[in-house]
C-alpha positions as CSV (number, residue, x, y, z in Angstrom):
1,X,14.8,42.4,1.9
2,X,15.5,39.5,4.3
3,X,16.8,35.9,3.7
4,X,14.3,33.2,2.2
5,X,13.7,30.5,4.7
6,X,13.8,27.0,3.5
7,X,12.0,24.1,5.6
8,X,13.5,20.8,4.6
9,X,11.3,17.6,5.5
10,X,13.2,14.0,5.5
11,X,16.1,15.9,6.6
12,X,18.2,13.0,7.6
13,X,17.7,11.4,4.4
14,X,19.6,10.8,1.5
15,X,18.4,13.3,-0.5
16,X,17.9,15.9,1.8
17,X,21.1,15.7,3.4
18,X,22.6,16.5,0.3
19,X,19.8,19.2,-0.5
20,X,20.8,20.7,2.8
21,X,25.0,20.3,1.9
22,X,24.4,22.0,-1.8
23,X,22.5,24.8,-0.3
24,X,25.1,25.2,2.8
25,X,26.3,28.6,3.0
26,X,23.8,30.3,0.4
27,X,23.8,34.1,1.6
28,X,20.1,34.4,0.4
29,X,18.7,31.4,2.1
30,X,17.7,30.6,5.8
31,X,17.6,27.0,6.0
32,X,15.6,25.2,8.5
33,X,15.1,20.9,8.8
34,X,11.6,19.8,10.5
35,X,12.8,16.8,12.9
36,X,10.6,14.4,14.7
37,X,13.2,12.6,16.9
38,X,15.3,15.3,18.9
39,X,18.4,12.9,18.9
40,X,18.8,13.3,15.4
41,X,19.2,17.2,15.8
42,X,22.4,17.5,16.8
43,X,24.4,16.7,13.9
44,X,22.3,19.4,12.0
45,X,23.3,21.7,14.3
46,X,26.5,21.3,14.1
47,X,26.2,21.5,10.5
48,X,24.7,25.3,11.1
49,X,21.2,24.2,10.3
50,X,18.3,25.5,12.1
51,X,16.5,23.0,13.8
52,X,12.2,22.8,14.3
53,X,10.5,19.9,15.8
54,X,7.6,18.7,14.4
55,X,5.9,15.3,13.1
56,X,4.3,15.3,9.5
57,X,1.9,12.6,11.1
58,X,0.8,15.2,13.9
59,X,-0.6,18.5,12.4
60,X,-0.9,19.7,15.5
61,X,2.9,19.9,15.8
62,X,3.2,21.4,12.6
63,X,2.5,25.3,13.0
64,X,5.6,26.8,14.8
65,X,8.1,25.0,12.7
66,X,6.3,26.5,9.1
67,X,6.2,30.0,11.1
68,X,8.2,32.0,8.6
69,X,8.9,29.3,5.9
70,X,9.0,30.7,2.1
71,X,9.8,27.9,0.4
72,X,8.6,23.8,1.7
73,X,11.0,21.0,0.8
74,X,8.2,18.3,1.0
75,X,9.4,14.6,1.2
76,X,7.9,12.1,2.8
77,X,8.3,8.3,3.5
78,X,7.4,5.8,1.5
79,X,4.1,4.3,3.8
80,X,0.5,4.1,3.7
81,X,0.4,7.6,5.6
82,X,1.9,9.4,2.8
83,X,-1.3,10.8,1.8
84,X,-2.2,12.3,5.0
85,X,1.6,13.4,6.1
86,X,1.5,15.3,2.7
87,X,-1.9,16.9,3.5
88,X,-0.8,18.1,6.5
89,X,2.3,19.7,5.2
90,X,0.0,21.4,2.7
91,X,-2.2,22.6,5.2
92,X,0.3,23.8,7.4
93,X,2.0,25.4,4.5
94,X,-1.0,27.5,3.6
95,X,-1.5,28.6,7.1
96,X,1.8,29.7,7.0
97,X,1.9,31.5,3.9
98,X,4.5,29.6,1.9
99,X,5.2,31.1,-1.1
100,X,6.6,27.8,-3.0
101,X,6.4,24.0,-2.3
102,X,8.8,21.7,-4.2
103,X,7.7,18.2,-4.0
104,X,9.9,15.0,-4.3
105,X,7.6,12.3,-5.7
106,X,8.4,9.0,-8.0
107,X,8.6,8.7,-11.6
108,X,5.5,8.1,-13.3
109,X,3.4,9.2,-10.1
110,X,-0.2,8.8,-10.9
111,X,-4.0,7.5,-9.9
112,X,-3.2,4.9,-12.7
113,X,0.1,4.2,-11.8
114,X,1.1,0.4,-12.0
115,X,2.1,0.1,-8.1
116,X,0.7,1.5,-4.9
117,X,4.0,4.0,-4.4
118,X,3.0,6.2,-7.7
119,X,-1.0,6.0,-6.9
120,X,0.1,7.3,-3.2
121,X,2.6,10.0,-4.8
122,X,-0.3,10.9,-7.0
123,X,-2.5,12.1,-3.7
124,X,0.1,13.9,-2.6
125,X,0.8,15.9,-5.8
126,X,-2.8,16.3,-6.2
127,X,-2.7,18.2,-2.7
128,X,0.1,20.5,-3.3
129,X,-1.1,21.3,-6.9
130,X,-4.8,22.0,-5.2
131,X,-3.1,24.3,-2.5
132,X,-3.2,27.8,-4.4
133,X,0.9,27.9,-3.6
134,X,3.2,27.9,-6.9
135,X,4.9,24.6,-6.7
136,X,7.6,22.3,-9.0
137,X,7.3,18.4,-8.8
138,X,10.3,16.3,-9.0
139,X,9.8,12.6,-10.3
140,X,13.1,11.1,-9.8
141,X,14.0,7.4,-11.3
142,X,14.9,4.5,-9.4
143,X,17.3,5.4,-6.9
144,X,20.7,3.8,-6.8
145,X,20.7,3.8,-3.0
146,X,18.2,0.7,-3.6
147,X,20.4,-1.5,-4.9
148,X,22.2,-1.7,-1.1
149,X,19.1,-3.3,0.1
150,X,20.6,-6.8,-1.9
151,X,24.0,-6.2,0.1
152,X,23.5,-9.2,2.1
153,X,23.1,-11.4,-1.0
154,X,26.3,-9.5,-2.7
155,X,28.0,-10.1,0.4
156,X,27.2,-13.9,1.1
157,X,26.7,-15.5,-2.5
158,X,27.5,-12.8,-5.0
159,X,24.1,-12.4,-6.3
160,X,21.6,-9.6,-6.6
161,X,18.3,-10.7,-6.7
162,X,15.6,-8.2,-8.4
163,X,12.5,-9.4,-10.7
164,X,13.3,-6.7,-13.2
165,X,14.3,-9.4,-16.2
166,X,16.0,-7.4,-18.6
167,X,14.4,-4.4,-18.0
168,X,16.3,-1.0,-17.8
169,X,16.0,1.6,-15.2
170,X,17.2,5.0,-15.5
171,X,19.3,5.0,-12.3
172,X,19.9,7.9,-10.3
173,X,21.8,8.8,-7.2
174,X,19.9,10.1,-4.5
175,X,22.3,12.9,-3.9
176,X,22.2,14.1,-7.4
177,X,18.3,14.5,-6.7
178,X,19.1,16.4,-3.6
179,X,21.4,18.8,-5.6
180,X,19.0,19.3,-8.5
181,X,16.5,20.5,-5.9
182,X,18.8,23.0,-4.6
183,X,18.8,24.4,-7.6
184,X,14.9,24.7,-8.0
185,X,15.0,26.3,-4.4
186,X,17.5,28.6,-5.5
187,X,15.3,30.0,-8.3
188,X,11.7,28.9,-7.7
189,X,9.9,31.3,-9.8
190,X,11.8,29.8,-13.0
191,X,10.7,26.6,-12.0
192,X,7.0,27.1,-11.1
193,X,4.3,24.9,-12.5
194,X,7.1,22.7,-13.5
195,X,7.4,19.0,-13.3
196,X,10.9,17.3,-13.9
197,X,11.8,13.5,-13.9
198,X,15.8,13.7,-13.0
199,X,17.4,10.0,-14.4
200,X,21.1,8.8,-14.9
201,X,22.5,9.5,-18.0
202,X,21.3,5.9,-19.3
203,X,19.0,3.4,-18.6
204,X,20.3,0.3,-17.5
205,X,19.6,-3.4,-16.7
206,X,20.4,-4.9,-13.3
207,X,23.2,-7.2,-15.1
208,X,24.8,-4.2,-16.7
209,X,24.7,-2.7,-13.2
210,X,26.1,-5.7,-11.7
211,X,29.2,-5.7,-14.4
212,X,31.0,-3.3,-12.3
213,X,32.8,-5.0,-9.6
214,X,31.9,-4.4,-6.1
215,X,34.1,-3.7,-3.1
216,X,33.1,-7.3,-1.9
217,X,33.8,-8.9,-5.7
218,X,32.4,-9.7,-8.8
219,X,28.6,-9.7,-8.3
220,X,25.9,-11.5,-10.7
221,X,22.4,-11.7,-11.3
222,X,20.7,-15.2,-11.3
223,X,19.6,-16.9,-14.4
224,X,16.3,-16.7,-13.1
225,X,15.2,-13.5,-12.9
226,X,12.0,-14.2,-11.0
227,X,13.7,-15.0,-7.7
228,X,13.5,-12.5,-5.0
229,X,16.0,-12.2,-2.1
230,X,14.2,-11.7,1.2
231,X,15.8,-8.2,1.3
232,X,14.6,-7.2,-1.6
233,X,10.9,-8.3,-1.1
234,X,11.1,-6.7,2.1
235,X,12.3,-3.4,0.7
236,X,8.5,-2.0,-0.1
237,X,6.4,-3.5,2.8
238,X,3.3,-1.9,1.2
239,X,3.5,-4.1,-2.0
240,X,2.6,-7.8,-1.6
241,X,5.5,-10.2,-3.1
242,X,4.7,-10.7,-6.7
243,X,4.0,-14.0,-8.2
244,X,7.2,-15.1,-9.4
245,X,5.5,-15.5,-12.9
246,X,4.4,-11.9,-13.3
247,X,6.4,-9.4,-14.9
248,X,7.1,-6.5,-12.7
249,X,6.6,-3.1,-14.8
250,X,10.5,-2.7,-14.9
251,X,10.8,-5.8,-16.5
252,X,8.3,-5.5,-19.1
253,X,10.5,-2.3,-20.2
254,X,7.9,0.5,-19.0
255,X,10.3,2.3,-17.0
256,X,13.4,2.4,-19.3
257,X,13.6,6.3,-19.6
258,X,16.1,8.7,-18.8
259,X,16.1,12.4,-19.4
260,X,18.5,15.6,-19.1
261,X,16.9,16.9,-16.1
262,X,19.3,16.4,-13.7
């Protein structure tokens, strides 16, 4: 029996890079990365990863990349085009007779999600489940790497600006999500039809997060939790700036969960 071919999308991002590292050297797997920008392919090739060129926004470019694929790791960038990119990937997977799709989604994704990101992810999840292909969905909580969007304000005035108040989030390192995904891919039948919510070991507030001294020195959360730094407000261009007196879903405590899924 030949090796199982895994196609990894989002291959140069934090989560998929960790996934590739976790799968490296697995004798039963042949790993292929889908790359849109040829300039980013060299590093992957040096690590022994097979590279295929294609663009999820252009379905006509996907057939060769999906040919012979057994498992698809489907990670799409947060944008208004996410549903179409996901649908294009699912259609290509069906045409290539892919045997399993592992989808990286978002916590509490749903058509009634409180933010646009969750609703966009829900559309991709729907396409995956309707494909007839066995699937597993990961809905990771808040990535620790998101805090880096405030690196500028931390360096300039020692402040981390978030509109979360005292809300708690089960932050998780994106790299841990990649490693978790690798375990799913190594035994897909065991995880078929399951949805996991990887989180950190405990739900924390932003004040608790900054209680750890940073490399640039002590950091704090402003007394006014409604203040937003330019960098944080620009983190998700799909979401209009929230009125400063409007509490976020985090601030209301609706995201303060942690699980044992990771």
